[in-house]
C-alpha positions as CSV (number, residue, x, y, z in Angstrom):
1,M,0.0,0.0,0.0
2,T,2.9,2.4,0.5
3,S,3.1,3.0,-3.2
4,L,0.1,5.3,-2.8
5,D,1.4,7.2,0.2
6,G,1.7,11.0,-0.6
7,S,0.1,10.5,-4.0
8,T,-2.8,12.3,-5.5
9,I,-5.2,9.6,-6.8
10,L,-8.2,10.0,-9.1
11,V,-10.8,7.3,-9.5
12,T,-13.2,7.5,-12.5
13,G,-16.6,5.9,-11.7
14,G,-15.5,6.4,-8.1
15,T,-19.0,6.2,-6.6
16,G,-19.6,2.7,-7.9
17,S,-19.0,-0.5,-5.9
18,F,-15.3,-0.7,-6.7
19,G,-14.7,3.0,-6.1
20,R,-16.3,3.0,-2.6
21,K,-14.4,-0.1,-1.5
22,F,-11.2,1.3,-3.0
23,T,-11.7,4.5,-1.0
24,E,-12.4,2.6,2.2
25,I,-9.2,0.5,1.8
26,V,-6.9,3.3,0.7
27,L,-8.0,5.6,3.6
28,K,-7.4,2.8,6.1
29,T,-4.0,1.5,4.7
30,A,-2.3,4.4,3.0
31,A,-1.9,8.2,3.3
32,P,-2.8,9.8,0.0
33,R,-2.3,13.5,-0.5
34,K,-5.7,13.6,-2.2
35,L,-8.2,11.0,-3.3
36,I,-10.5,12.4,-6.0
37,I,-13.8,10.8,-6.9
38,F,-14.7,11.5,-10.5
39,S,-18.3,10.5,-11.5
40,R,-21.4,11.9,-13.2
41,D,-24.0,11.2,-10.5
42,E,-24.3,14.0,-8.0
43,M,-26.7,12.0,-5.7
44,K,-24.2,9.1,-5.4
45,Q,-21.5,11.6,-4.6
46,H,-23.7,13.2,-2.0
47,E,-24.3,9.8,-0.4
48,M,-20.6,8.9,-0.5
49,R,-19.7,12.3,1.0
50,K,-21.6,11.3,4.1
51,D,-19.2,8.4,4.7
52,Y,-16.1,10.1,3.4
53,P,-16.5,13.8,3.9
54,D,-14.3,16.3,2.0
55,T,-13.6,18.6,4.9
56,S,-10.5,20.7,5.0
57,D,-8.4,18.1,6.8
58,S,-9.6,15.2,4.5
59,P,-7.9,14.0,1.4
60,M,-11.3,13.5,-0.3
61,R,-12.4,15.5,-3.3
62,Y,-15.4,15.1,-5.5
63,F,-15.6,16.0,-9.1
64,I,-18.8,15.9,-11.2
65,G,-17.9,14.8,-14.7
66,D,-18.2,12.2,-17.4
67,V,-15.4,10.3,-19.1
68,R,-17.0,11.3,-22.3
69,D,-15.9,14.9,-21.6
70,L,-12.2,15.3,-22.4
71,D,-12.0,18.9,-21.2
72,R,-13.5,18.0,-17.8
73,L,-11.0,15.1,-17.4
74,R,-8.1,17.3,-18.2
75,R,-9.3,19.7,-15.5
76,A,-9.8,17.0,-12.9
77,M,-6.3,15.4,-13.6
78,Q,-4.3,18.5,-12.9
79,G,-1.7,17.5,-10.3
80,V,-2.8,13.9,-10.2
81,D,-0.1,11.1,-9.9
82,V,-2.3,8.0,-10.2
83,V,-5.5,7.3,-12.1
84,V,-7.7,4.2,-11.6
85,H,-10.2,4.0,-14.5
86,A,-13.2,2.2,-13.3
87,A,-16.0,4.1,-15.1
88,A,-17.9,1.9,-17.5
89,L,-21.3,0.9,-18.8
90,K,-21.2,-2.8,-17.8
91,Q,-24.6,-4.3,-17.7
92,V,-24.7,-6.8,-20.6
93,P,-28.4,-6.4,-21.5
94,S,-28.3,-2.6,-21.3
95,C,-25.2,-2.5,-23.5
96,E,-26.8,-4.8,-26.0
97,Y,-29.8,-2.5,-26.3
98,N,-27.7,0.7,-26.2
99,P,-24.6,-0.2,-28.1
100,F,-23.7,3.4,-29.2
101,E,-23.8,4.5,-25.6
102,A,-21.5,1.6,-24.6
103,V,-19.0,2.7,-27.2
104,K,-19.1,6.3,-26.1
105,T,-18.4,5.5,-22.5
106,N,-16.2,2.4,-22.6
107,V,-14.2,3.1,-25.8
108,V,-14.2,6.9,-26.3
109,G,-14.1,7.4,-22.5
110,A,-11.0,5.2,-22.3
111,Q,-9.3,7.3,-25.1
112,N,-10.2,10.5,-23.2
113,V,-8.7,9.1,-20.0
114,I,-5.5,8.3,-21.8
115,E,-5.2,11.7,-23.5
116,A,-6.1,13.6,-20.4
117,A,-3.5,11.7,-18.4
118,I,-0.8,12.3,-20.9
119,D,-1.6,16.0,-21.1
120,A,-1.7,16.4,-17.3
121,G,1.6,14.5,-16.6
122,V,0.0,11.6,-14.6
123,K,2.5,8.9,-13.9
124,R,0.5,5.7,-13.5
125,V,-2.9,4.8,-15.0
126,L,-4.6,1.5,-14.5
127,A,-7.9,0.5,-16.2
128,I,-10.3,-2.1,-14.7
129,S,-11.3,-4.7,-17.3
130,T,-13.3,-7.9,-17.3
131,D,-13.2,-11.5,-18.4
132,K,-15.9,-10.5,-20.9
133,A,-13.1,-8.9,-22.9
134,V,-11.7,-12.3,-23.8
135,S,-13.1,-13.6,-27.1
136,P,-16.1,-11.3,-26.6
137,V,-19.6,-12.3,-27.6
138,N,-21.4,-9.2,-26.5
139,I,-21.0,-5.4,-27.0
140,Y,-19.8,-4.9,-23.4
141,G,-17.0,-7.4,-23.8
142,A,-16.1,-6.0,-27.2
143,T,-15.9,-2.4,-25.9
144,K,-13.7,-3.5,-22.9
145,L,-11.4,-5.4,-25.3
146,C,-11.0,-2.3,-27.3
147,A,-10.4,-0.3,-24.1
148,E,-7.7,-2.8,-23.1
149,K,-6.0,-2.3,-26.5
150,L,-6.1,1.4,-26.2
151,F,-4.5,1.3,-22.7
152,V,-1.8,-1.1,-23.7
153,H,-0.8,0.8,-26.9
154,G,-1.6,4.2,-25.4
155,N,1.9,4.0,-23.9
156,S,3.2,4.7,-27.4
157,Y,1.8,8.2,-27.2
158,S,3.4,9.0,-23.9
159,R,6.8,10.8,-23.9
160,E,9.8,9.2,-22.2
161,G,9.3,9.4,-18.4
162,G,5.6,10.2,-18.9
163,A,2.4,8.4,-18.2
164,R,2.4,4.6,-18.1
165,F,-0.8,2.7,-18.8
166,A,-1.8,-0.9,-18.0
167,C,-5.0,-2.9,-17.3
168,C,-6.2,-5.4,-14.7
169,R,-8.7,-8.0,-15.8
170,Y,-10.8,-10.1,-13.4
171,G,-14.0,-12.0,-13.1
172,N,-17.4,-11.6,-11.4
173,V,-17.4,-9.6,-8.1
174,V,-19.6,-10.8,-5.2
175,S,-22.6,-8.5,-4.6
176,S,-21.3,-5.7,-6.9
177,R,-24.0,-3.6,-8.5
178,G,-25.8,-5.7,-11.1
179,S,-24.5,-9.0,-9.6
180,V,-26.6,-12.1,-9.7
181,V,-26.3,-12.4,-5.9
182,P,-28.9,-9.7,-5.0
183,A,-31.1,-11.0,-7.8
184,F,-31.0,-14.5,-6.3
185,F,-31.9,-13.1,-2.8
186,E,-34.9,-11.3,-4.4
187,Q,-36.0,-14.4,-6.2
188,Q,-35.7,-16.4,-3.0
189,R,-38.3,-14.1,-1.4
190,N,-40.5,-14.6,-4.4
191,G,-40.3,-18.4,-4.2
192,C,-38.4,-19.3,-7.4
193,I,-34.8,-19.1,-8.6
194,T,-34.2,-18.7,-12.4
195,L,-31.1,-20.0,-14.0
196,T,-30.2,-19.4,-17.6
197,D,-28.1,-22.6,-17.9
198,P,-27.2,-25.1,-15.2
199,R,-23.8,-25.8,-16.7
200,M,-22.6,-22.2,-16.3
201,T,-19.4,-21.4,-14.4
202,R,-17.8,-18.1,-13.5
203,F,-14.6,-16.7,-12.0
204,W,-15.4,-15.2,-8.6
205,L,-13.8,-12.8,-6.2
206,T,-14.8,-10.3,-3.5
207,L,-14.6,-6.5,-3.8
208,Q,-11.9,-6.5,-1.2
209,Q,-9.8,-9.0,-3.3
210,G,-10.4,-6.9,-6.4
211,V,-9.3,-3.7,-4.8
212,E,-6.3,-5.3,-3.2
213,F,-5.3,-6.7,-6.6
214,V,-5.6,-3.3,-8.2
215,I,-3.4,-1.7,-5.6
216,R,-0.9,-4.5,-6.0
217,C,-0.8,-3.9,-9.8
218,L,-0.3,-0.2,-9.3
219,G,2.8,-1.0,-7.4
220,V,4.4,-3.1,-10.2
221,L,3.1,-1.7,-13.5
222,Q,5.7,-0.7,-16.0
223,G,3.3,0.1,-18.9
224,G,1.6,-2.2,-21.4
225,E,0.6,-5.1,-19.1
226,V,-2.7,-6.8,-18.6
227,F,-2.7,-8.2,-15.0
228,I,-4.9,-11.2,-14.3
229,P,-5.4,-12.6,-10.7
230,K,-5.4,-16.2,-9.8
231,I,-9.0,-16.6,-8.5
232,P,-11.4,-19.5,-7.9
233,S,-14.3,-20.6,-10.1
234,M,-17.9,-21.3,-9.0
235,R,-20.8,-23.2,-10.5
236,I,-24.0,-21.1,-10.8
237,T,-26.0,-24.1,-9.5
238,D,-23.8,-24.1,-6.3
239,L,-24.4,-20.3,-5.9
240,A,-28.2,-20.9,-6.1
241,R,-27.9,-23.7,-3.5
242,A,-25.8,-21.4,-1.2
243,I,-28.4,-18.6,-1.3
244,A,-31.6,-20.5,-1.5
245,P,-31.1,-24.2,-0.8
246,H,-34.8,-25.0,-0.5
247,T,-36.2,-22.7,-3.3
248,P,-37.4,-24.3,-6.6
249,V,-35.2,-23.6,-9.6
250,K,-36.5,-22.8,-13.1
251,I,-34.2,-23.0,-16.2
252,V,-35.0,-20.1,-18.6
253,G,-32.3,-20.5,-21.2
254,I,-29.2,-18.6,-22.0
255,R,-29.5,-14.9,-22.8
256,P,-28.1,-13.2,-25.9
257,G,-24.5,-12.2,-25.4
258,E,-24.0,-14.7,-22.5
259,K,-21.4,-17.5,-22.3
260,I,-21.5,-20.9,-20.6
261,H,-18.0,-20.5,-19.3
262,E,-15.7,-17.4,-19.1
263,S,-12.0,-17.0,-19.9
264,L,-9.5,-14.7,-18.2
265,L,-6.6,-15.7,-20.4
266,S,-7.0,-17.2,-23.9
267,E,-4.5,-19.7,-25.4
268,D,-3.4,-17.1,-28.0
269,E,-2.8,-14.5,-25.3
270,A,-0.9,-17.0,-23.1
271,R,2.0,-17.0,-25.7
272,D,2.7,-13.4,-24.6
273,A,2.0,-14.0,-20.9
274,V,4.0,-15.0,-17.9
275,E,3.1,-16.5,-14.5
276,L,3.8,-15.1,-11.1
277,D,2.8,-16.7,-7.8
278,N,-0.5,-14.9,-7.5
279,M,-1.2,-13.7,-11.0
280,Y,-0.7,-13.9,-14.8
281,V,0.7,-11.0,-16.8
282,I,0.2,-10.4,-20.5
283,V,3.2,-8.4,-21.6
284,W,3.3,-6.4,-24.8
285,R,6.5,-7.4,-26.5
286,D,7.4,-4.0,-27.9
287,R,8.1,-1.9,-24.8
288,P,11.1,0.3,-25.4
289,W,10.5,2.1,-22.0
290,A,10.6,-1.1,-20.0
291,G,11.9,-4.0,-22.0
292,P,10.1,-7.2,-23.2
293,D,10.3,-9.1,-19.9
294,F,8.3,-8.8,-16.7
295,P,10.5,-9.3,-13.5
296,G,10.1,-12.7,-12.0
297,G,7.7,-13.9,-14.7
298,R,7.8,-17.6,-15.8
299,P,6.7,-18.6,-19.3
300,L,3.5,-20.5,-19.6
301,P,3.4,-24.0,-21.3
302,A,2.2,-24.4,-24.9
303,G,-1.6,-24.6,-25.1
304,F,-2.2,-23.0,-21.7
305,R,-5.5,-21.2,-21.2
306,Y,-7.2,-19.9,-18.0
307,T,-10.9,-20.6,-18.1
308,S,-13.6,-20.9,-15.5
309,D,-14.5,-24.5,-16.3
310,T,-10.9,-25.8,-16.3
311,N,-9.7,-23.9,-13.3
312,S,-7.9,-25.8,-10.5
313,A,-9.5,-23.8,-7.7
314,W,-13.2,-24.0,-6.9
315,L,-15.6,-22.6,-4.4
316,S,-17.8,-25.0,-2.6
317,V,-21.4,-24.3,-1.6
318,G,-20.2,-23.6,1.9
319,D,-17.5,-21.2,0.6
320,L,-20.1,-19.3,-1.5
321,R,-22.6,-19.1,1.4
322,A,-19.9,-17.5,3.6
323,L,-18.9,-15.1,0.8
324,V,-22.4,-13.9,0.1
325,V,-23.2,-13.5,3.8
326,D,-20.0,-11.5,4.4
327,A,-20.7,-9.3,1.3
């Protein structure tokens, strides 16, 4: 956590689930000079300000703004050292129905963050991505894949000693906004759980784990990496049993843009990735500012892929029940 001490940090989409947990952890474990919450919803900022006030002796600052607005981002990033880009449209059905809006926020917004960070002299910029970006089958995943490419190759636009850009990519987050967990709890009260496909598996982690992973990545990024945590998988049927063991289940069929299993690292990407004890790192080969190798990384075997159905680590029904209760 000491990599953030004395830094001015800006979080786009900072009033979301990730941003609130990031704020909580950073204020407990580090001593930032400023922690700037950049988001477009004044009511969410008002509610967040009650828990994390921006009084004169507080590092908290709140900026109303949209990542679609490059000028506002440039203003917000003045004097900023570190940016965590978490703003996104991420609900799959909503993005499928509003694809132009998804592109404006997730793709054009990513470009704006990169350009504003370069112009403002920000040192480290980390974008939050998703397993949906691997071999995408929906507009959300496609826009996040595009955003990843922009961040990796955005390093080419930065001068020597200037901003460095990287991504972290992880799976489903327990009880985040739009998660299946609150939906299952609501369905339990109504007397029937609906599953799209009983074969479905997903990567799973808590908000705490996601934030800690992001902070860890901020400490080691050189520019051009995609960081992927080693996390367990879960079966959707086990999650339903953990939440509502005695509630009838109805199979409704897979939705458009949905996968049976997710991937965090494809076989093709694995050729350019290395393994560390707690993560995988995809390393862009042409990195004149940092060199082609990531410190301590071990090459992956031919044919390696990291998918939710072939994972070696699994959460049991009991594990899942404990996670959703704690969340």
